[in-house]
C-alpha positions in Angstrom: -9.5 13.9 -26.8 -6.2 15.5 -27.7 -6.6 18.5 -25.4 -3.9 18.9 -22.7 -4.8 17.7 -19.2 -3.6 18.7 -15.7 -3.4 15.5 -13.6 -2.8 15.1 -9.8 -1.3 11.7 -9.0 -1.0 10.1 -5.5 1.9 7.8 -5.2 4.0 6.0 -2.5 7.8 6.2 -2.5 7.6 4.2 0.7 5.9 1.2 -0.8 8.0 -1.0 -3.1 5.1 -2.6 -5.0 4.0 0.8 -6.4 7.5 2.0 -7.3 6.5 2.2 -11.0 4.9 5.5 -9.9 8.3 6.7 -8.6 10.0 5.8 -11.9 7.2 7.4 -13.9 7.6 10.6 -11.9 11.4 10.6 -12.0 11.8 9.7 -15.7 8.7 11.6 -16.9 7.6 8.7 -19.2 4.0 10.1 -19.0 5.1 13.1 -21.1 5.7 10.9 -24.1 2.1 9.6 -24.1 -0.1 12.5 -22.9 -1.2 15.4 -25.1 1.4 18.2 -25.5 1.3 20.7 -22.7 -0.2 18.3 -20.2 1.0 18.3 -16.6 1.2 15.7 -13.9 1.7 16.7 -10.3 2.8 13.8 -8.1 1.8 14.0 -4.4 3.3 11.6 -1.8 1.0 9.5 0.4 2.3 7.7 3.4 -0.2 4.9 2.8 -2.9 4.1 0.3 -5.8 5.2 2.5 -4.4 8.8 2.4 -4.4 8.7 -1.4 -7.9 7.2 -1.7 -9.2 9.9 0.7 -7.7 12.5 -1.6 -9.3 10.9 -4.6 -12.6 10.7 -2.9 -12.3 14.4 -2.3 -11.6 14.9 -6.0 -8.1 16.3 -5.2 -6.3 13.5 -7.1 -7.2 11.7 -10.4 -4.8 8.7 -10.3 -3.6 6.7 -7.3 -0.9 4.0 -6.7 -2.2 1.9 -3.8 -2.1 -1.5 -2.1 -4.8 -4.1 -2.4 -7.0 -3.0 0.6 -7.2 0.7 -0.2 -7.8 -0.3 -3.9 -10.7 -2.5 -3.0 -12.1 0.1 -0.5 -11.9 2.8 -3.2 -14.4 1.0 -5.4 -17.0 1.4 -2.6 -16.7 5.1 -2.3 -19.6 5.4 -4.7 -22.8 3.8 -3.6 -25.9 4.0 -5.9 -28.3 5.0 -3.2 -25.9 7.5 -1.5 -23.8 8.9 -4.3 -20.1 9.6 -3.7 -17.0 9.5 -5.8 -16.7 6.8 -8.5 -13.2 5.3 -8.4 -12.1 2.3 -10.5 -9.2 -0.2 -10.4 -7.7 0.0 -13.9 -4.4 -2.1 -13.6 -2.5 -4.4 -11.4 1.0 -3.0 -10.6 2.3 -6.2 -9.1 1.6 -9.2 -6.8 3.7 -10.9 -4.3 3.7 -12.9 -1.0 6.4 -10.7 0.6 5.9 -7.1 -0.4 3.1 -6.1 2.0 2.8 -9.3 4.0 5.7 -9.0 6.5 5.6 -9.6 10.2 8.4 -8.2 12.4 9.1 -8.8 16.0 11.5 -7.3 18.6 15.1 -8.4 18.4 15.1 -10.3 21.7 12.2 -12.5 20.7 13.1 -16.3 20.6 14.0 -18.1 17.4 10.9 -19.7 15.8 10.7 -22.9 13.7 8.3 -21.1 11.3 6.2 -18.1 10.7 3.1 -19.5 12.3 4.9 -20.2 15.5 6.2 -16.7 15.5 2.7 -15.2 15.1 1.4 -17.4 18.0 4.2 -15.9 20.2 2.4 -12.5 19.8 -0.6 -13.7 21.8 -1.0 -11.4 24.7 1.6 -8.9 23.4 1.8 -5.4 22.0 1.3 -5.3 18.2 0.4 -2.8 15.5 -0.1 -2.2 11.8 -1.2 0.6 9.5 -4.9 -0.4 9.7 -6.9 -0.3 6.5 -3.7 -1.2 4.5 -2.6 -4.5 3.0 -0.4 -5.2 6.0 -3.5 -4.9 8.2 -5.3 -7.6 6.1 -2.3 -9.9 6.5 -2.0 -9.4 10.2 -5.7 -10.2 10.8 -5.4 -13.2 8.5 -2.3 -14.5 10.4 -3.9 -13.9 13.8 -7.1 -15.7 12.7 -5.3 -18.7 11.1 -3.2 -19.2 14.3 -5.9 -18.4 16.8 -3.7 -15.6 18.2 -5.1 -12.7 20.3 -2.6 -9.9 20.9 -3.1 -7.8 24.1 -3.2 -4.7 21.8 -3.4 -4.3 18.0 -2.8 -0.6 17.4 -3.3 1.5 14.3 0.1 3.0 13.6 1.8 4.2 10.4 5.2 2.9 9.3 7.0 5.9 10.8 5.4 5.4 14.2 6.1 1.7 14.1 9.7 2.3 13.4 9.9 4.8 16.3 8.2 2.4 18.6 10.5 -0.6 17.8 13.4 1.7 18.5 11.8 2.7 21.9 11.0 -0.9 22.8 7.3 -0.2 22.9 6.3 -2.9 20.4 6.6 -6.7 20.4 5.5 -7.1 16.8 4.1 -5.3 13.8 3.2 -5.9 10.1 4.6 -3.5 7.5 5.5 -3.4 3.8 8.7 -3.1 1.8 11.0 -1.2 1.8 10.2 -0.2 5.5 10.5 -3.9 6.6 14.0 -4.1 5.2 15.0 -0.7 6.5 13.9 -1.7 10.1 15.8 -5.0 9.8 19.0 -3.4 8.4 19.1 -0.8 11.1 18.8 -3.6 13.7 15.5 -2.5 15.2 13.5 -5.7 14.7 13.7 -9.1 12.9 11.5 -10.6 10.2 9.7 -13.8 11.3 6.8 -14.3 9.0 5.5 -13.4 5.5 2.7 -14.2 3.2 4.6 -17.3 2.1 4.0 -18.9 5.6 0.2 -18.4 5.1 -0.2 -18.8 1.3 -1.3 -15.2 1.3 -0.8 -12.9 -1.7 -0.6 -9.1 -1.6 -0.9 -6.7 -4.5 -0.6 -3.1 -5.6 -3.1 -1.5 -8.0 -3.6 1.7 -10.1 -6.9 3.4 -9.3 -8.4 6.2 -11.4 -11.4 8.5 -11.1 -14.2 7.2 -13.4 -14.9 10.7 -14.6 -11.3 10.7 -16.1 -11.9 7.2 -17.5 -15.2 8.2 -19.2 -14.1 11.7 -20.4 -10.5 11.0 -21.4 -9.9 7.4 -22.4 -7.0 8.6 -24.5 -5.3 9.9 -21.3 -6.0 6.6 -19.5 -4.5 4.7 -22.3 -1.5 7.0 -22.4 -0.9 6.7 -18.7 -1.0 2.9 -18.9 1.5 3.0 -21.8 3.8 5.0 -19.6 3.4 2.4 -16.8 4.7 -0.3 -19.2 7.8 1.9 -19.8 8.2 2.4 -16.1 
């Protein structure tokens, strides 16, 4: 305790629910709470699964991720197989409309509610960043409405944006701020959120258990900086 540390942090500027990491990076709040001389290198991940993979490979110590990658991270260490021990240490935020957002192409009809909109996607071309919180919401929405799309592709938010522009998608689930960006640029329209399905999404802070055990002072300091952020 008290010795300087060199941390590598995975964060997502493209995911509103984990923007405290963006603030912490930009404002440098962590410098106030970590031992003098410590460094924190922030690395961008396009989605949480990328960050969890980096943490599993022991290339990152701290990660800002959505609910699905956070839960999956805790299974990267199995007693009989070994692996990297990752732990959820804090909730960054919960919502019904941060990660749980369904968009459809602009020429889709007007729907009376979100469930009717999801049913319209039966037999159509859909996608989501699979393994992410938006994927969980899409599967929940399809299951609750008995909807079977013709395709349900694994695409990241950049590819989804491109495919809406090219007219190759009927619908997709994405997170904020990408959802609002796609809407504001006129590429697609929002038709359903977690509010239609009573479905909550969340973002979490994940850390390597080695860091937690060896440097509880650093963990505490980082959480204090999160409060500031």
